C-alpha positions in Angstrom: 203.5 56.5 29.6 207.2 57.5 29.8 205.9 60.6 31.7 204.1 58.3 34.1 207.1 56.1 34.9 209.2 59.3 35.4 206.6 60.8 37.7 206.5 57.6 39.9 210.3 57.4 39.9 210.7 61.0 41.0 208.0 60.6 43.7 209.8 57.7 45.3 213.2 59.4 45.0 211.7 62.3 47.0 210.4 59.8 49.5 213.9 58.4 50.0 215.3 61.9 50.8 212.5 62.8 53.2 212.7 59.6 55.1 216.5 59.9 55.6 216.1 63.5 56.7 213.4 62.4 59.2 216.0 60.3 60.9 219.2 62.4 60.3 217.9 65.8 61.4 216.6 64.8 64.9 219.6 62.6 65.6 222.0 65.5 64.8 220.3 67.5 67.5 219.6 65.1 70.4 222.6 62.8 69.9 225.0 65.7 70.2 226.2 66.3 73.8 225.3 69.6 75.4 229.0 70.6 75.5 229.5 70.2 71.8 229.3 73.0 69.3 228.0 72.5 65.8 231.3 73.0 64.2 234.8 72.6 65.7 237.5 73.1 63.1 240.3 72.6 65.7 238.9 70.9 68.8 241.0 71.1 71.9 241.8 68.1 74.0 239.5 69.3 76.7 236.6 69.9 74.4 237.0 66.5 72.8 236.9 64.9 76.1 233.7 66.7 77.0 231.9 66.1 73.7 232.7 62.4 73.9 231.1 62.0 77.3 227.4 62.1 76.1 226.5 62.9 79.7 223.0 64.0 79.0 222.2 61.7 76.1 219.8 59.5 78.0 217.9 62.5 79.3 217.4 63.7 75.7 216.7 60.3 74.2 212.9 60.3 74.9 212.3 63.6 73.2 214.6 62.7 70.3 213.0 59.3 69.9 209.5 60.9 69.7 210.7 63.4 67.2 212.2 60.7 64.9 209.1 58.5 65.2 206.8 61.5 64.4 209.0 62.4 61.4 208.8 58.8 60.0 205.1 58.7 60.5 204.6 62.1 58.8 206.7 61.0 55.8 204.8 57.7 55.5 201.5 59.6 55.5 202.8 61.9 52.8 203.9 58.9 50.8 200.5 57.2 51.1 198.8 60.5 50.1 201.1 60.9 47.1 200.4 57.3 45.9 196.7 57.8 46.2 196.9 61.0 44.2 199.0 59.3 41.5 196.4 56.5 41.2 193.7 59.2 40.8 195.8 60.9 38.1 196.3 57.7 36.2 192.6 56.8 36.4 191.7 60.4 35.3 194.0 60.3 32.3 192.7 57.0 31.2 189.1 58.1 31.5 189.8 61.2 29.5 191.6 59.2 26.8 188.8 56.7 26.7 186.2 59.4 26.3 188.1 61.1 23.5 188.4 57.7 21.7 184.7 57.0 22.1 183.9 60.5 20.7 186.2 59.8 17.8 184.6 56.5 17.0 181.2 58.0 17.2 182.2 60.6 14.7 183.8 58.0 12.4 180.6 55.9 12.6 178.5 58.9 11.5 180.7 59.7 8.6 180.9 56.0 7.5 177.1 55.7 7.6 176.9 58.9 5.4 179.3 57.3 3.0 177.2 54.1 2.9 174.1 56.2 2.2 175.7 57.8 -0.8 176.8 54.4 -2.2 173.3 53.1 -1.8 172.0 56.0 -3.9 174.4 55.1 -6.7 173.2 51.5 -6.9 170.7 51.1 -9.7 170.7 47.4 -10.3 170.1 44.4 -8.1 173.7 43.4 -8.5 174.9 46.8 -7.4 172.5 46.9 -4.5 173.8 43.5 -3.3 177.4 44.6 -3.8 176.8 47.7 -1.7 175.2 45.7 1.1 178.0 43.2 1.1 180.6 46.0 1.2 178.8 47.7 4.1 178.7 44.5 6.0 182.4 43.7 5.4 183.6 47.2 6.4 181.4 47.3 9.5 182.6 43.9 10.6 186.2 44.9 9.9 185.8 48.1 11.9 184.3 46.2 14.8 187.1 43.6 14.7 189.8 46.2 14.7 188.3 48.1 17.6 188.0 44.9 19.7 191.6 44.0 18.9 192.9 47.4 19.8 190.8 47.5 23.0 192.3 44.2 24.0 195.8 45.5 23.3 195.1 48.6 25.3 193.6 46.5 28.2 196.7 44.3 28.2 199.0 47.3 28.3 197.2 48.9 31.2 197.1 45.7 33.1 200.8 45.4 32.7 201.4 48.9 33.8 199.2 48.5 36.8 201.1 45.3 37.7 204.4 47.1 37.4 203.2 50.0 39.6 201.9 47.6 42.2 205.2 45.7 42.3 207.1 49.0 42.6 204.9 50.2 45.4 205.3 46.9 47.2 209.1 47.1 46.8 209.2 50.6 48.2 206.8 49.7 51.0 209.0 46.8 52.0 212.1 49.0 51.9 210.6 51.7 54.0 209.1 49.2 56.5 212.5 47.6 56.9 214.1 51.0 57.4 211.5 52.1 59.9 211.8 48.8 61.8 215.6 49.1 62.0 215.3 52.7 63.3 212.7 51.7 65.8 214.8 48.7 67.0 217.9 50.9 67.4 215.9 53.4 69.4 214.3 50.7 71.6 217.7 49.2 72.3 219.1 52.6 73.3 216.1 53.3 75.5 216.5 49.9 77.3 220.2 50.5 77.7 219.7 53.9 79.2 217.2 52.4 81.6 219.6 49.7 82.6 222.7 51.8 82.8 222.3 55.5 82.3 225.9 56.1 83.3 227.0 54.4 80.1 225.3 57.0 77.9 228.3 57.8 75.8 228.6 54.2 74.6 224.9 53.9 74.2 224.9 57.0 72.0 227.8 55.7 69.9 225.9 52.4 69.4 222.7 54.2 68.4 224.5 56.4 65.9 226.1 53.4 64.3 222.8 51.5 64.1 221.0 54.5 62.5 223.9 54.9 60.1 223.6 51.2 59.1 219.8 51.6 58.6 220.3 54.7 56.4 223.0 53.1 54.3 221.0 49.9 53.8 217.9 51.9 52.8 219.9 54.1 50.4 221.5 51.0 48.8 218.1 49.3 48.4 216.6 52.4 46.7 219.6 52.7 44.4 219.1 49.1 43.2 215.5 49.8 42.4 215.6 50.7 38.7 212.0 51.7 38.5 209.3 50.7 35.9 210.5 52.8 32.9 211.9 49.8 31.0 208.8 47.7 31.7 206.4 50.4 30.6 208.4 51.0 27.4 208.3 47.3 26.5 204.6 47.1 27.2 204.0 50.2 25.0 206.0 48.7 22.2 204.0 45.5 22.3 200.7 47.5 22.3 201.9 49.6 19.4 202.9 46.6 17.4 199.5 45.0 18.0 197.7 48.2 16.9 199.9 48.4 13.8 199.1 44.8 12.9 195.4 45.3 13.5 195.4 48.3 11.2 197.2 46.4 8.5 194.6 43.6 8.7 191.8 46.2 8.4 193.3 48.0 5.5 193.8 44.7 3.6 190.2 43.7 4.2 188.9 47.2 3.2 190.9 47.1 -0.1 189.5 43.7 -1.1 186.0 45.0 -0.3 186.5 48.1 -2.4 187.9 46.2 -5.3 184.9 43.9 -5.3 182.5 46.8 -5.1 184.2 48.6 -8.0 183.9 45.4 -10.1 180.2 45.3 -9.4 179.8 48.8 -10.6 182.2 48.4 -13.5 183.8 51.7 -12.4 186.4 53.1 -10.1 184.2 56.1 -9.2 182.3 54.5 -6.3 
């Protein structure tokens, strides 16, 4: 399950980058004034004055706003698709493991029954026959008990993992929703300002860029504070493994007592 937690963590890390790019890339284009160049190592006084005017910012705002909103929508769709695929992968892995376990148990049952048949053939007295039957019952019950206990431990583990994944998903959804809402609010404010006073486009652009920067920084900080589910999954796995180990110890103790009783009935260790 360490692979699972790493897979989810990397998936959400990729989401963070793509969401930020969805906002940063369009803004870099439409928020730049038409008189600006992409790089100006030594801007002149005249060029600085022109680039600060933002004279056509409001004219470009509509197309830039649409590009950002489409980018955010596309990234959300990709996130949702990735989450759905991860759920399918987890379900598929569990189904595969469960089938392998069922096959292994069937094989063990067949081999155990063959062993019981050989024991029954060795029983020549009523005492030995009764001892074999008692042994078979004890072992069969012990196997059933261990399987039920292990199944319960596995079910608890999986439920814990599912809960951790759901919490992680909800956290990321809240973070992305807050980010998207902040971006949408900033764009709406800029649009309203341009409608009310298009001549003030330079200040409107500056305000928008600052708002988008705040939204990006807040989102990045929230994602960094999200430590993921690795520690939770590890703790759940340790608890499950400890339970399985204890279940096996109980089974082995029961089986040993049953074998010792059987050997006593036969008066031999060769049974």
